[in-house]
PDB file of the backbone (N, CA, C, O) and the ligand in Angstrom, with CONECT records:
HET     ZN  A 101       1
ATOM      1  N   UNK A   1     259.594 124.519  64.333  1.00  0.00           N
ATOM      2  CA  UNK A   1     258.846 123.519  63.554  1.00  0.00           C
ATOM      3  C   UNK A   1     257.348 123.830  63.539  1.00  0.00           C
ATOM      4  O   UNK A   1     256.750 124.236  64.535  1.00  0.00           O
ATOM      5  N   UNK A   2     256.790 123.619  62.376  1.00  0.00           N
ATOM      6  CA  UNK A   2     255.353 123.780  62.287  1.00  0.00           C
ATOM      7  C   UNK A   2     254.654 122.518  62.759  1.00  0.00           C
ATOM      8  O   UNK A   2     255.136 121.407  62.533  1.00  0.00           O
ATOM      9  N   UNK A   3     253.571 122.687  63.384  1.00  0.00           N
ATOM     10  CA  UNK A   3     252.769 121.535  63.756  1.00  0.00           C
ATOM     11  C   UNK A   3     252.020 121.029  62.529  1.00  0.00           C
ATOM     12  O   UNK A   3     251.993 121.687  61.489  1.00  0.00           O
ATOM     13  N   UNK A   4     251.417 119.864  62.662  1.00  0.00           N
ATOM     14  CA  UNK A   4     250.787 119.254  61.496  1.00  0.00           C
ATOM     15  C   UNK A   4     249.349 119.693  61.280  1.00  0.00           C
ATOM     16  O   UNK A   4     248.559 118.981  60.660  1.00  0.00           O
ATOM     17  N   UNK A   5     249.027 120.827  61.778  1.00  0.00           N
ATOM     18  CA  UNK A   5     247.683 121.344  61.540  1.00  0.00           C
ATOM     19  C   UNK A   5     247.607 121.930  60.141  1.00  0.00           C
ATOM     20  O   UNK A   5     247.975 123.083  59.917  1.00  0.00           O
ATOM     21  N   UNK A   6     247.139 121.147  59.230  1.00  0.00           N
ATOM     22  CA  UNK A   6     247.165 121.524  57.820  1.00  0.00           C
ATOM     23  C   UNK A   6     246.379 122.800  57.562  1.00  0.00           C
ATOM     24  O   UNK A   6     246.923 123.789  57.070  1.00  0.00           O
ATOM     25  N   UNK A   7     245.143 122.768  57.886  1.00  0.00           N
ATOM     26  CA  UNK A   7     244.355 123.977  57.706  1.00  0.00           C
ATOM     27  C   UNK A   7     243.858 124.508  59.034  1.00  0.00           C
ATOM     28  O   UNK A   7     242.785 124.167  59.531  1.00  0.00           O
ATOM     29  N   UNK A   8     244.685 125.340  59.560  1.00  0.00           N
ATOM     30  CA  UNK A   8     244.346 125.961  60.830  1.00  0.00           C
ATOM     31  C   UNK A   8     243.467 127.180  60.563  1.00  0.00           C
ATOM     32  O   UNK A   8     243.928 128.180  60.013  1.00  0.00           O
ATOM     33  N   UNK A   9     242.257 127.092  60.939  1.00  0.00           N
ATOM     34  CA  UNK A   9     241.362 128.187  60.619  1.00  0.00           C
ATOM     35  C   UNK A   9     241.480 129.322  61.625  1.00  0.00           C
ATOM     36  O   UNK A   9     241.061 129.214  62.778  1.00  0.00           O
ATOM     37  N   UNK A  10     242.059 130.402  61.152  1.00  0.00           N
ATOM     38  CA  UNK A  10     242.073 131.600  61.991  1.00  0.00           C
ATOM     39  C   UNK A  10     240.850 132.439  61.655  1.00  0.00           C
ATOM     40  O   UNK A  10     240.945 133.535  61.103  1.00  0.00           O
ATOM     41  N   UNK A  11     239.742 131.901  61.996  1.00  0.00           N
ATOM     42  CA  UNK A  11     238.474 132.523  61.630  1.00  0.00           C
ATOM     43  C   UNK A  11     237.939 133.304  62.803  1.00  0.00           C
ATOM     44  O   UNK A  11     237.157 132.790  63.602  1.00  0.00           O
ATOM     45  N   UNK A  12     238.352 134.519  62.902  1.00  0.00           N
ATOM     46  CA  UNK A  12     237.837 135.355  63.973  1.00  0.00           C
ATOM     47  C   UNK A  12     236.427 135.806  63.614  1.00  0.00           C
ATOM     48  O   UNK A  12     236.233 136.667  62.756  1.00  0.00           O
ATOM     49  N   UNK A  13     235.483 135.229  64.262  1.00  0.00           N
ATOM     50  CA  UNK A  13     234.096 135.504  63.891  1.00  0.00           C
ATOM     51  C   UNK A  13     233.597 136.782  64.546  1.00  0.00           C
ATOM     52  O   UNK A  13     232.740 136.760  65.429  1.00  0.00           O
ATOM     53  N   UNK A  14     234.143 137.867  64.100  1.00  0.00           N
ATOM     54  CA  UNK A  14     233.689 139.162  64.603  1.00  0.00           C
ATOM     55  C   UNK A  14     233.019 139.940  63.484  1.00  0.00           C
ATOM     56  O   UNK A  14     233.544 140.937  62.988  1.00  0.00           O
ATOM     57  N   UNK A  15     231.877 139.472  63.112  1.00  0.00           N
ATOM     58  CA  UNK A  15     231.155 140.127  62.029  1.00  0.00           C
ATOM     59  C   UNK A  15     230.695 141.525  62.409  1.00  0.00           C
ATOM     60  O   UNK A  15     230.544 142.399  61.556  1.00  0.00           O
ATOM     61  N   UNK A  16     230.482 141.713  63.663  1.00  0.00           N
ATOM     62  CA  UNK A  16     229.933 142.995  64.105  1.00  0.00           C
ATOM     63  C   UNK A  16     230.845 144.161  63.753  1.00  0.00           C
ATOM     64  O   UNK A  16     230.373 145.226  63.355  1.00  0.00           O
ATOM     65  N   UNK A  17     232.128 143.964  63.896  1.00  0.00           N
ATOM     66  CA  UNK A  17     233.048 145.066  63.635  1.00  0.00           C
ATOM     67  C   UNK A  17     233.124 145.407  62.157  1.00  0.00           C
ATOM     68  O   UNK A  17     233.302 146.571  61.799  1.00  0.00           O
ATOM     69  N   UNK A  18     232.992 144.418  61.305  1.00  0.00           N
ATOM     70  CA  UNK A  18     233.108 144.696  59.881  1.00  0.00           C
ATOM     71  C   UNK A  18     231.832 145.284  59.296  1.00  0.00           C
ATOM     72  O   UNK A  18     231.862 145.964  58.270  1.00  0.00           O
ATOM     73  N   UNK A  19     230.729 145.020  59.949  1.00  0.00           N
ATOM     74  CA  UNK A  19     229.461 145.425  59.355  1.00  0.00           C
ATOM     75  C   UNK A  19     229.086 146.876  59.633  1.00  0.00           C
ATOM     76  O   UNK A  19     228.396 147.518  58.840  1.00  0.00           O
ATOM     77  N   UNK A  20     229.537 147.364  60.738  1.00  0.00           N
ATOM     78  CA  UNK A  20     229.088 148.716  61.087  1.00  0.00           C
ATOM     79  C   UNK A  20     229.890 149.788  60.334  1.00  0.00           C
ATOM     80  O   UNK A  20     231.062 149.598  60.006  1.00  0.00           O
ATOM     81  N   UNK A  21     229.237 150.894  60.078  1.00  0.00           N
ATOM     82  CA  UNK A  21     229.938 152.042  59.504  1.00  0.00           C
ATOM     83  C   UNK A  21     230.410 151.838  58.082  1.00  0.00           C
ATOM     84  O   UNK A  21     231.590 151.571  57.857  1.00  0.00           O
ATOM     85  N   UNK A  22     229.522 151.958  57.128  1.00  0.00           N
ATOM     86  CA  UNK A  22     229.968 151.959  55.742  1.00  0.00           C
ATOM     87  C   UNK A  22     230.662 153.286  55.478  1.00  0.00           C
ATOM     88  O   UNK A  22     230.033 154.343  55.532  1.00  0.00           O
ATOM     89  N   UNK A  23     231.926 153.232  55.200  1.00  0.00           N
ATOM     90  CA  UNK A  23     232.781 154.418  55.207  1.00  0.00           C
ATOM     91  C   UNK A  23     232.349 155.468  54.196  1.00  0.00           C
ATOM     92  O   UNK A  23     232.529 155.300  52.990  1.00  0.00           O
ATOM     93  N   UNK A  24     231.790 156.527  54.691  1.00  0.00           N
ATOM     94  CA  UNK A  24     231.370 157.678  53.885  1.00  0.00           C
ATOM     95  C   UNK A  24     230.990 157.332  52.453  1.00  0.00           C
ATOM     96  O   UNK A  24     231.689 157.694  51.506  1.00  0.00           O
ATOM     97  N   UNK A  25     229.896 156.641  52.311  1.00  0.00           N
ATOM     98  CA  UNK A  25     229.516 156.154  50.981  1.00  0.00           C
ATOM     99  C   UNK A  25     228.802 157.179  50.132  1.00  0.00           C
ATOM    100  O   UNK A  25     228.196 156.828  49.119  1.00  0.00           O
ATOM    101  N   UNK A  26     228.859 158.421  50.518  1.00  0.00           N
ATOM    102  CA  UNK A  26     228.125 159.428  49.760  1.00  0.00           C
ATOM    103  C   UNK A  26     229.064 160.389  49.058  1.00  0.00           C
ATOM    104  O   UNK A  26     229.162 161.559  49.428  1.00  0.00           O
ATOM    105  N   UNK A  27     229.743 159.896  48.057  1.00  0.00           N
ATOM    106  CA  UNK A  27     230.521 160.772  47.190  1.00  0.00           C
ATOM    107  C   UNK A  27     229.610 161.225  46.058  1.00  0.00           C
ATOM    108  O   UNK A  27     228.822 160.444  45.525  1.00  0.00           O
ATOM    109  N   UNK A  28     229.730 162.480  45.708  1.00  0.00           N
ATOM    110  CA  UNK A  28     228.879 163.004  44.645  1.00  0.00           C
ATOM    111  C   UNK A  28     229.077 162.200  43.369  1.00  0.00           C
ATOM    112  O   UNK A  28     230.205 161.879  42.993  1.00  0.00           O
ATOM    113  N   UNK A  29     227.990 161.883  42.718  1.00  0.00           N
ATOM    114  CA  UNK A  29     228.080 161.100  41.489  1.00  0.00           C
ATOM    115  C   UNK A  29     228.915 161.806  40.436  1.00  0.00           C
ATOM    116  O   UNK A  29     228.682 162.975  40.128  1.00  0.00           O
ATOM    117  N   UNK A  30     229.865 161.108  39.900  1.00  0.00           N
ATOM    118  CA  UNK A  30     230.725 161.735  38.910  1.00  0.00           C
ATOM    119  C   UNK A  30     230.038 161.775  37.562  1.00  0.00           C
ATOM    120  O   UNK A  30     229.467 160.785  37.104  1.00  0.00           O
ATOM    121  N   UNK A  31     230.101 162.900  36.956  1.00  0.00           N
ATOM    122  CA  UNK A  31     229.520 163.022  35.619  1.00  0.00           C
ATOM    123  C   UNK A  31     230.610 162.761  34.587  1.00  0.00           C
ATOM    124  O   UNK A  31     231.793 162.975  34.853  1.00  0.00           O
ATOM    125  N   UNK A  32     230.212 162.309  33.438  1.00  0.00           N
ATOM    126  CA  UNK A  32     231.217 162.014  32.417  1.00  0.00           C
ATOM    127  C   UNK A  32     231.979 163.261  31.996  1.00  0.00           C
ATOM    128  O   UNK A  32     231.451 164.372  32.027  1.00  0.00           O
ATOM    129  N   UNK A  33     233.204 163.060  31.611  1.00  0.00           N
ATOM    130  CA  UNK A  33     234.017 164.191  31.172  1.00  0.00           C
ATOM    131  C   UNK A  33     233.526 164.688  29.825  1.00  0.00           C
ATOM    132  O   UNK A  33     233.110 163.910  28.967  1.00  0.00           O
ATOM    133  N   UNK A  34     233.583 165.984  29.662  1.00  0.00           N
ATOM    134  CA  UNK A  34     233.133 166.566  28.409  1.00  0.00           C
ATOM    135  C   UNK A  34     234.294 167.248  27.702  1.00  0.00           C
ATOM    136  O   UNK A  34     235.412 167.291  28.214  1.00  0.00           O
ATOM    137  N   UNK A  35     234.020 167.766  26.551  1.00  0.00           N
ATOM    138  CA  UNK A  35     235.059 168.456  25.786  1.00  0.00           C
ATOM    139  C   UNK A  35     235.529 169.718  26.484  1.00  0.00           C
ATOM    140  O   UNK A  35     236.613 170.232  26.208  1.00  0.00           O
ATOM    141  N   UNK A  36     234.696 170.210  27.391  1.00  0.00           N
ATOM    142  CA  UNK A  36     235.050 171.425  28.124  1.00  0.00           C
ATOM    143  C   UNK A  36     236.063 171.137  29.222  1.00  0.00           C
ATOM    144  O   UNK A  36     236.698 172.054  29.744  1.00  0.00           O
ATOM    145  N   UNK A  37     236.212 169.871  29.570  1.00  0.00           N
ATOM    146  CA  UNK A  37     237.162 169.500  30.612  1.00  0.00           C
ATOM    147  C   UNK A  37     238.560 169.380  30.016  1.00  0.00           C
ATOM    148  O   UNK A  37     238.797 168.662  29.045  1.00  0.00           O
ATOM    149  N   UNK A  38     239.461 170.107  30.638  1.00  0.00           N
ATOM    150  CA  UNK A  38     240.814 170.183  30.083  1.00  0.00           C
ATOM    151  C   UNK A  38     241.852 169.707  31.079  1.00  0.00           C
ATOM    152  O   UNK A  38     241.677 169.847  32.290  1.00  0.00           O
ATOM    153  N   UNK A  39     242.917 169.152  30.570  1.00  0.00           N
ATOM    154  CA  UNK A  39     244.026 168.708  31.399  1.00  0.00           C
ATOM    155  C   UNK A  39     244.615 169.891  32.159  1.00  0.00           C
ATOM    156  O   UNK A  39     244.863 170.951  31.584  1.00  0.00           O
ATOM    157  N   UNK A  40     244.834 169.698  33.449  1.00  0.00           N
ATOM    158  CA  UNK A  40     245.390 170.769  34.278  1.00  0.00           C
ATOM    159  C   UNK A  40     246.830 171.085  33.909  1.00  0.00           C
ATOM    160  O   UNK A  40     247.344 172.148  34.256  1.00  0.00           O
ATOM    161  N   UNK A  41     247.463 170.191  33.227  1.00  0.00           N
ATOM    162  CA  UNK A  41     248.881 170.356  32.908  1.00  0.00           C
ATOM    163  C   UNK A  41     249.113 170.974  31.536  1.00  0.00           C
ATOM    164  O   UNK A  41     249.933 171.880  31.386  1.00  0.00           O
ATOM    165  N   UNK A  42     248.401 170.491  30.556  1.00  0.00           N
ATOM    166  CA  UNK A  42     248.741 170.916  29.196  1.00  0.00           C
ATOM    167  C   UNK A  42     247.552 171.495  28.435  1.00  0.00           C
ATOM    168  O   UNK A  42     247.714 172.009  27.328  1.00  0.00           O
ATOM    169  N   UNK A  43     246.351 171.412  29.029  1.00  0.00           N
ATOM    170  CA  UNK A  43     245.213 172.008  28.372  1.00  0.00           C
ATOM    171  C   UNK A  43     244.581 171.149  27.294  1.00  0.00           C
ATOM    172  O   UNK A  43     243.648 171.581  26.617  1.00  0.00           O
ATOM    173  N   UNK A  44     245.080 169.944  27.133  1.00  0.00           N
ATOM    174  CA  UNK A  44     244.460 169.030  26.182  1.00  0.00           C
ATOM    175  C   UNK A  44     243.152 168.507  26.759  1.00  0.00           C
ATOM    176  O   UNK A  44     242.875 168.679  27.946  1.00  0.00           O
ATOM    177  N   UNK A  45     242.373 167.887  25.939  1.00  0.00           N
ATOM    178  CA  UNK A  45     241.108 167.316  26.416  1.00  0.00           C
ATOM    179  C   UNK A  45     241.368 166.318  27.532  1.00  0.00           C
ATOM    180  O   UNK A  45     242.244 165.459  27.429  1.00  0.00           O
ATOM    181  N   UNK A  46     240.592 166.447  28.597  1.00  0.00           N
ATOM    182  CA  UNK A  46     240.812 165.586  29.754  1.00  0.00           C
ATOM    183  C   UNK A  46     240.093 164.253  29.588  1.00  0.00           C
ATOM    184  O   UNK A  46     238.953 164.187  29.127  1.00  0.00           O
ATOM    185  N   UNK A  47     240.790 163.208  29.973  1.00  0.00           N
ATOM    186  CA  UNK A  47     240.186 161.879  29.910  1.00  0.00           C
ATOM    187  C   UNK A  47     240.168 161.191  31.267  1.00  0.00           C
ATOM    188  O   UNK A  47     239.571 160.128  31.435  1.00  0.00           O
ATOM    189  N   UNK A  48     240.834 161.816  32.230  1.00  0.00           N
ATOM    190  CA  UNK A  48     240.878 161.217  33.562  1.00  0.00           C
ATOM    191  C   UNK A  48     240.556 162.273  34.607  1.00  0.00           C
ATOM    192  O   UNK A  48     241.155 163.347  34.632  1.00  0.00           O
ATOM    193  N   UNK A  49     239.611 161.953  35.460  1.00  0.00           N
ATOM    194  CA  UNK A  49     239.294 162.841  36.579  1.00  0.00           C
ATOM    195  C   UNK A  49     239.805 162.185  37.865  1.00  0.00           C
ATOM    196  O   UNK A  49     239.496 161.031  38.161  1.00  0.00           O
ATOM    197  N   UNK A  50     240.577 162.936  38.603  1.00  0.00           N
ATOM    198  CA  UNK A  50     241.101 162.444  39.863  1.00  0.00           C
ATOM    199  C   UNK A  50     240.414 163.192  40.996  1.00  0.00           C
ATOM    200  O   UNK A  50     240.564 164.405  41.145  1.00  0.00           O
ATOM    201  N   UNK A  51     239.670 162.456  41.778  1.00  0.00           N
ATOM    202  CA  UNK A  51     238.923 163.080  42.874  1.00  0.00           C
ATOM    203  C   UNK A  51     239.761 163.028  44.136  1.00  0.00           C
ATOM    204  O   UNK A  51     240.208 161.966  44.572  1.00  0.00           O
ATOM    205  N   UNK A  52     239.961 164.197  44.708  1.00  0.00           N
ATOM    206  CA  UNK A  52     240.725 164.299  45.944  1.00  0.00           C
ATOM    207  C   UNK A  52     239.812 164.728  47.082  1.00  0.00           C
ATOM    208  O   UNK A  52     238.657 165.092  46.861  1.00  0.00           O
ATOM    209  N   UNK A  53     240.332 164.683  48.282  1.00  0.00           N
ATOM    210  CA  UNK A  53     239.569 165.189  49.418  1.00  0.00           C
ATOM    211  C   UNK A  53     239.217 166.647  49.226  1.00  0.00           C
ATOM    212  O   UNK A  53     238.133 167.098  49.594  1.00  0.00           O
ATOM    213  N   UNK A  54     240.154 167.376  48.643  1.00  0.00           N
ATOM    214  CA  UNK A  54     240.029 168.828  48.555  1.00  0.00           C
ATOM    215  C   UNK A  54     239.428 169.300  47.242  1.00  0.00           C
ATOM    216  O   UNK A  54     239.203 170.496  47.060  1.00  0.00           O
ATOM    217  N   UNK A  55     239.169 168.386  46.336  1.00  0.00           N
ATOM    218  CA  UNK A  55     238.643 168.819  45.056  1.00  0.00           C
ATOM    219  C   UNK A  55     238.907 167.764  43.997  1.00  0.00           C
ATOM    220  O   UNK A  55     238.900 166.567  44.285  1.00  0.00           O
ATOM    221  N   UNK A  56     239.137 168.206  42.789  1.00  0.00           N
ATOM    222  CA  UNK A  56     239.417 167.239  41.744  1.00  0.00           C
ATOM    223  C   UNK A  56     240.384 167.806  40.722  1.00  0.00           C
ATOM    224  O   UNK A  56     240.485 169.017  40.528  1.00  0.00           O
ATOM    225  N   UNK A  57     241.087 166.896  40.078  1.00  0.00           N
ATOM    226  CA  UNK A  57     242.033 167.278  39.045  1.00  0.00           C
ATOM    227  C   UNK A  57     241.657 166.581  37.751  1.00  0.00           C
ATOM    228  O   UNK A  57     241.087 165.490  37.755  1.00  0.00           O
ATOM    229  N   UNK A  58     241.985 167.225  36.656  1.00  0.00           N
ATOM    230  CA  UNK A  58     241.700 166.627  35.364  1.00  0.00           C
ATOM    231  C   UNK A  58     243.003 166.450  34.601  1.00  0.00           C
ATOM    232  O   UNK A  58     243.878 167.316  34.616  1.00  0.00           O
ATOM    233  N   UNK A  59     243.107 165.323  33.944  1.00  0.00           N
ATOM    234  CA  UNK A  59     244.320 165.069  33.183  1.00  0.00           C
ATOM    235  C   UNK A  59     243.986 164.452  31.833  1.00  0.00           C
ATOM    236  O   UNK A  59     243.005 163.723  31.681  1.00  0.00           O
ATOM    237  N   UNK A  60     244.818 164.762  30.875  1.00  0.00           N
ATOM    238  CA  UNK A  60     244.731 164.051  29.610  1.00  0.00           C
ATOM    239  C   UNK A  60     245.321 162.658  29.828  1.00  0.00           C
ATOM    240  O   UNK A  60     245.902 162.382  30.878  1.00  0.00           O
ATOM    241  N   UNK A  61     245.174 161.802  28.852  1.00  0.00           N
ATOM    242  CA  UNK A  61     245.653 160.430  29.011  1.00  0.00           C
ATOM    243  C   UNK A  61     247.157 160.397  29.262  1.00  0.00           C
ATOM    244  O   UNK A  61     247.662 159.599  30.051  1.00  0.00           O
ATOM    245  N   UNK A  62     247.849 161.285  28.569  1.00  0.00           N
ATOM    246  CA  UNK A  62     249.304 161.337  28.695  1.00  0.00           C
ATOM    247  C   UNK A  62     249.733 161.659  30.127  1.00  0.00           C
ATOM    248  O   UNK A  62     250.555 160.955  30.714  1.00  0.00           O
ATOM    249  N   UNK A  63     249.172 162.714  30.669  1.00  0.00           N
ATOM    250  CA  UNK A  63     249.584 163.137  32.003  1.00  0.00           C
ATOM    251  C   UNK A  63     248.998 162.242  33.090  1.00  0.00           C
ATOM    252  O   UNK A  63     249.610 162.061  34.142  1.00  0.00           O
ATOM    253  N   UNK A  64     247.848 161.698  32.847  1.00  0.00           N
ATOM    254  CA  UNK A  64     247.282 160.751  33.814  1.00  0.00           C
ATOM    255  C   UNK A  64     248.237 159.572  34.000  1.00  0.00           C
ATOM    256  O   UNK A  64     248.449 159.089  35.112  1.00  0.00           O
ATOM    257  N   UNK A  65     248.793 159.135  32.907  1.00  0.00           N
ATOM    258  CA  UNK A  65     249.725 158.011  32.975  1.00  0.00           C
ATOM    259  C   UNK A  65     251.027 158.443  33.650  1.00  0.00           C
ATOM    260  O   UNK A  65     251.632 157.696  34.418  1.00  0.00           O
ATOM    261  N   UNK A  66     251.427 159.648  33.343  1.00  0.00           N
ATOM    262  CA  UNK A  66     252.690 160.143  33.879  1.00  0.00           C
ATOM    263  C   UNK A  66     252.645 160.258  35.399  1.00  0.00           C
ATOM    264  O   UNK A  66     253.615 159.943  36.088  1.00  0.00           O
ATOM    265  N   UNK A  67     251.500 160.716  35.908  1.00  0.00           N
ATOM    266  CA  UNK A  67     251.382 160.942  37.349  1.00  0.00           C
ATOM    267  C   UNK A  67     250.605 159.837  38.061  1.00  0.00           C
ATOM    268  O   UNK A  67     250.237 159.976  39.227  1.00  0.00           O
ATOM    269  N   UNK A  68     250.370 158.775  37.368  1.00  0.00           N
ATOM    270  CA  UNK A  68     249.469 157.748  37.879  1.00  0.00           C
ATOM    271  C   UNK A  68     249.827 157.265  39.282  1.00  0.00           C
ATOM    272  O   UNK A  68     248.960 157.157  40.149  1.00  0.00           O
ATOM    273  N   UNK A  69     251.075 156.983  39.493  1.00  0.00           N
ATOM    274  CA  UNK A  69     251.498 156.455  40.789  1.00  0.00           C
ATOM    275  C   UNK A  69     251.204 157.430  41.924  1.00  0.00           C
ATOM    276  O   UNK A  69     250.690 157.052  42.977  1.00  0.00           O
ATOM    277  N   UNK A  70     251.542 158.691  41.681  1.00  0.00           N
ATOM    278  CA  UNK A  70     251.297 159.705  42.708  1.00  0.00           C
ATOM    279  C   UNK A  70     249.803 159.911  42.926  1.00  0.00           C
ATOM    280  O   UNK A  70     249.328 160.059  44.052  1.00  0.00           O
ATOM    281  N   UNK A  71     249.090 159.916  41.821  1.00  0.00           N
ATOM    282  CA  UNK A  71     247.658 160.168  41.924  1.00  0.00           C
ATOM    283  C   UNK A  71     246.948 159.069  42.692  1.00  0.00           C
ATOM    284  O   UNK A  71     246.067 159.338  43.509  1.00  0.00           O
ATOM    285  N   UNK A  72     247.330 157.845  42.430  1.00  0.00           N
ATOM    286  CA  UNK A  72     246.687 156.730  43.128  1.00  0.00           C
ATOM    287  C   UNK A  72     246.950 156.784  44.624  1.00  0.00           C
ATOM    288  O   UNK A  72     246.156 156.291  45.426  1.00  0.00           O
ATOM    289  N   UNK A  73     248.061 157.382  44.985  1.00  0.00           N
ATOM    290  CA  UNK A  73     248.410 157.466  46.395  1.00  0.00           C
ATOM    291  C   UNK A  73     247.526 158.444  47.150  1.00  0.00           C
ATOM    292  O   UNK A  73     247.302 158.295  48.351  1.00  0.00           O
ATOM    293  N   UNK A  74     247.021 159.449  46.434  1.00  0.00           N
ATOM    294  CA  UNK A  74     246.268 160.510  47.112  1.00  0.00           C
ATOM    295  C   UNK A  74     244.801 160.552  46.713  1.00  0.00           C
ATOM    296  O   UNK A  74     243.993 161.203  47.376  1.00  0.00           O
ATOM    297  N   UNK A  75     244.458 159.871  45.648  1.00  0.00           N
ATOM    298  CA  UNK A  75     243.112 160.013  45.096  1.00  0.00           C
ATOM    299  C   UNK A  75     242.072 159.293  45.943  1.00  0.00           C
ATOM    300  O   UNK A  75     242.310 158.203  46.464  1.00  0.00           O
ATOM    301  N   UNK A  76     240.925 159.926  46.064  1.00  0.00           N
ATOM    302  CA  UNK A  76     239.766 159.270  46.649  1.00  0.00           C
ATOM    303  C   UNK A  76     239.127 158.358  45.598  1.00  0.00           C
ATOM    304  O   UNK A  76     238.677 157.248  45.883  1.00  0.00           O
ATOM    305  N   UNK A  77     239.110 158.873  44.389  1.00  0.00           N
ATOM    306  CA  UNK A  77     238.545 158.100  43.301  1.00  0.00           C
ATOM    307  C   UNK A  77     239.184 158.554  41.990  1.00  0.00           C
ATOM    308  O   UNK A  77     239.551 159.720  41.840  1.00  0.00           O
ATOM    309  N   UNK A  78     239.310 157.648  41.070  1.00  0.00           N
ATOM    310  CA  UNK A  78     239.850 158.003  39.763  1.00  0.00           C
ATOM    311  C   UNK A  78     238.873 157.553  38.692  1.00  0.00           C
ATOM    312  O   UNK A  78     238.534 156.375  38.577  1.00  0.00           O
ATOM    313  N   UNK A  79     238.436 158.520  37.922  1.00  0.00           N
ATOM    314  CA  UNK A  79     237.512 158.226  36.833  1.00  0.00           C
ATOM    315  C   UNK A  79     238.312 158.197  35.532  1.00  0.00           C
ATOM    316  O   UNK A  79     238.739 159.235  35.026  1.00  0.00           O
ATOM    317  N   UNK A  80     238.497 157.046  35.026  1.00  0.00           N
ATOM    318  CA  UNK A  80     239.380 156.873  33.873  1.00  0.00           C
ATOM    319  C   UNK A  80     238.563 156.654  32.607  1.00  0.00           C
ATOM    320  O   UNK A  80     237.896 155.631  32.449  1.00  0.00           O
ATOM    321  N   UNK A  81     238.626 157.611  31.732  1.00  0.00           N
ATOM    322  CA  UNK A  81     237.888 157.479  30.477  1.00  0.00           C
ATOM    323  C   UNK A  81     238.834 157.363  29.289  1.00  0.00           C
ATOM    324  O   UNK A  81     238.458 157.636  28.150  1.00  0.00           O
ATOM    325  N   UNK A  82     240.040 156.963  29.566  1.00  0.00           N
ATOM    326  CA  UNK A  82     241.000 156.815  28.476  1.00  0.00           C
ATOM    327  C   UNK A  82     240.585 155.698  27.524  1.00  0.00           C
ATOM    328  O   UNK A  82     241.100 155.589  26.411  1.00  0.00           O
ATOM    329  N   UNK A  83     239.653 154.878  27.977  1.00  0.00           N
ATOM    330  CA  UNK A  83     239.141 153.821  27.115  1.00  0.00           C
ATOM    331  C   UNK A  83     238.501 154.379  25.855  1.00  0.00           C
ATOM    332  O   UNK A  83     238.427 153.716  24.820  1.00  0.00           O
ATOM    333  N   UNK A  84     238.042 155.613  25.974  1.00  0.00           N
ATOM    334  CA  UNK A  84     237.433 156.239  24.797  1.00  0.00           C
ATOM    335  C   UNK A  84     238.476 156.492  23.717  1.00  0.00           C
ATOM    336  O   UNK A  84     238.168 156.500  22.526  1.00  0.00           O
ATOM    337  N   UNK A  85     239.695 156.696  24.146  1.00  0.00           N
ATOM    338  CA  UNK A  85     240.771 156.915  23.187  1.00  0.00           C
ATOM    339  C   UNK A  85     241.045 155.666  22.377  1.00  0.00           C
ATOM    340  O   UNK A  85     241.336 155.725  21.182  1.00  0.00           O
ATOM    341  N   UNK A  86     240.946 154.539  23.052  1.00  0.00           N
ATOM    342  CA  UNK A  86     241.286 153.275  22.400  1.00  0.00           C
ATOM    343  C   UNK A  86     240.333 152.956  21.262  1.00  0.00           C
ATOM    344  O   UNK A  86     240.667 152.197  20.352  1.00  0.00           O
ATOM    345  N   UNK A  87     239.138 153.543  21.319  1.00  0.00           N
ATOM    346  CA  UNK A  87     238.148 153.231  20.295  1.00  0.00           C
ATOM    347  C   UNK A  87     238.445 153.959  18.987  1.00  0.00           C
ATOM    348  O   UNK A  87     237.936 153.589  17.928  1.00  0.00           O
ATOM    349  N   UNK A  88     239.271 154.993  19.073  1.00  0.00           N
ATOM    350  CA  UNK A  88     239.634 155.684  17.850  1.00  0.00           C
ATOM    351  C   UNK A  88     240.763 154.928  17.156  1.00  0.00           C
ATOM    352  O   UNK A  88     241.646 154.382  17.817  1.00  0.00           O
ATOM    353  N   UNK A  89     240.734 154.898  15.860  1.00  0.00           N
ATOM    354  CA  UNK A  89     241.791 154.188  15.128  1.00  0.00           C
ATOM    355  C   UNK A  89     243.161 154.776  15.426  1.00  0.00           C
ATOM    356  O   UNK A  89     243.346 155.993  15.381  1.00  0.00           O
ATOM    357  N   UNK A  90     244.108 153.920  15.728  1.00  0.00           N
ATOM    358  CA  UNK A  90     245.418 154.380  16.168  1.00  0.00           C
ATOM    359  C   UNK A  90     246.391 154.507  15.014  1.00  0.00           C
ATOM    360  O   UNK A  90     247.542 154.081  15.100  1.00  0.00           O
ATOM    361  N   UNK A  91     245.913 155.094  13.943  1.00  0.00           N
ATOM    362  CA  UNK A  91     246.789 155.240  12.784  1.00  0.00           C
ATOM    363  C   UNK A  91     247.835 156.331  13.023  1.00  0.00           C
ATOM    364  O   UNK A  91     248.878 156.366  12.371  1.00  0.00           O
ATOM    365  N   UNK A  92     247.533 157.210  13.965  1.00  0.00           N
ATOM    366  CA  UNK A  92     248.447 158.311  14.248  1.00  0.00           C
ATOM    367  C   UNK A  92     249.439 157.944  15.343  1.00  0.00           C
ATOM    368  O   UNK A  92     250.113 158.815  15.894  1.00  0.00           O
ATOM    369  N   UNK A  93     249.526 156.694  15.649  1.00  0.00           N
ATOM    370  CA  UNK A  93     250.345 156.256  16.771  1.00  0.00           C
ATOM    371  C   UNK A  93     251.831 156.532  16.548  1.00  0.00           C
ATOM    372  O   UNK A  93     252.555 156.860  17.488  1.00  0.00           O
ATOM    373  N   UNK A  94     252.267 156.400  15.330  1.00  0.00           N
ATOM    374  CA  UNK A  94     253.702 156.560  15.095  1.00  0.00           C
ATOM    375  C   UNK A  94     254.027 157.877  14.415  1.00  0.00           C
ATOM    376  O   UNK A  94     254.802 157.930  13.461  1.00  0.00           O
ATOM    377  N   UNK A  95     253.423 158.931  14.922  1.00  0.00           N
ATOM    378  CA  UNK A  95     253.783 160.225  14.374  1.00  0.00           C
ATOM    379  C   UNK A  95     254.895 160.891  15.177  1.00  0.00           C
ATOM    380  O   UNK A  95     255.211 162.066  14.988  1.00  0.00           O
ATOM    381  N   UNK A  96     255.467 160.115  16.063  1.00  0.00           N
ATOM    382  CA  UNK A  96     256.542 160.669  16.886  1.00  0.00           C
ATOM    383  C   UNK A  96     257.857 160.786  16.127  1.00  0.00           C
ATOM    384  O   UNK A  96     258.688 161.644  16.425  1.00  0.00           O
ATOM    385  N   UNK A  97     258.023 159.948  15.187  1.00  0.00           N
ATOM    386  CA  UNK A  97     259.300 159.906  14.495  1.00  0.00           C
ATOM    387  C   UNK A  97     259.503 161.089  13.570  1.00  0.00           C
ATOM    388  O   UNK A  97     260.541 161.189  12.915  1.00  0.00           O
TER     389      UNK A  97
HETATM  390 ZN    ZN A 101     248.094 166.783  29.735  1.00  0.00          ZN2+
END
């Protein structure tokens, strides 16, 4: 049975532990992707940069989405510029058929 303590404050006031050591806040500033940046998988223009401990990977929007789950698991940072795609008119969206 639960006791009738409606709002039991588990407020561990240990500010000291949370304040010290800002975890490696010096990642090199990411520059915007350019036309020279190509998807590592298919060579299309890259729209997503995945920063890893060991380096970085570039992906087009298609492959970024395809590997998204895996990438998020290992990435230090993900620079997603697929928003630039959305600004182009999507008249070519149904050219798959
Ligand atoms: Zn690709």
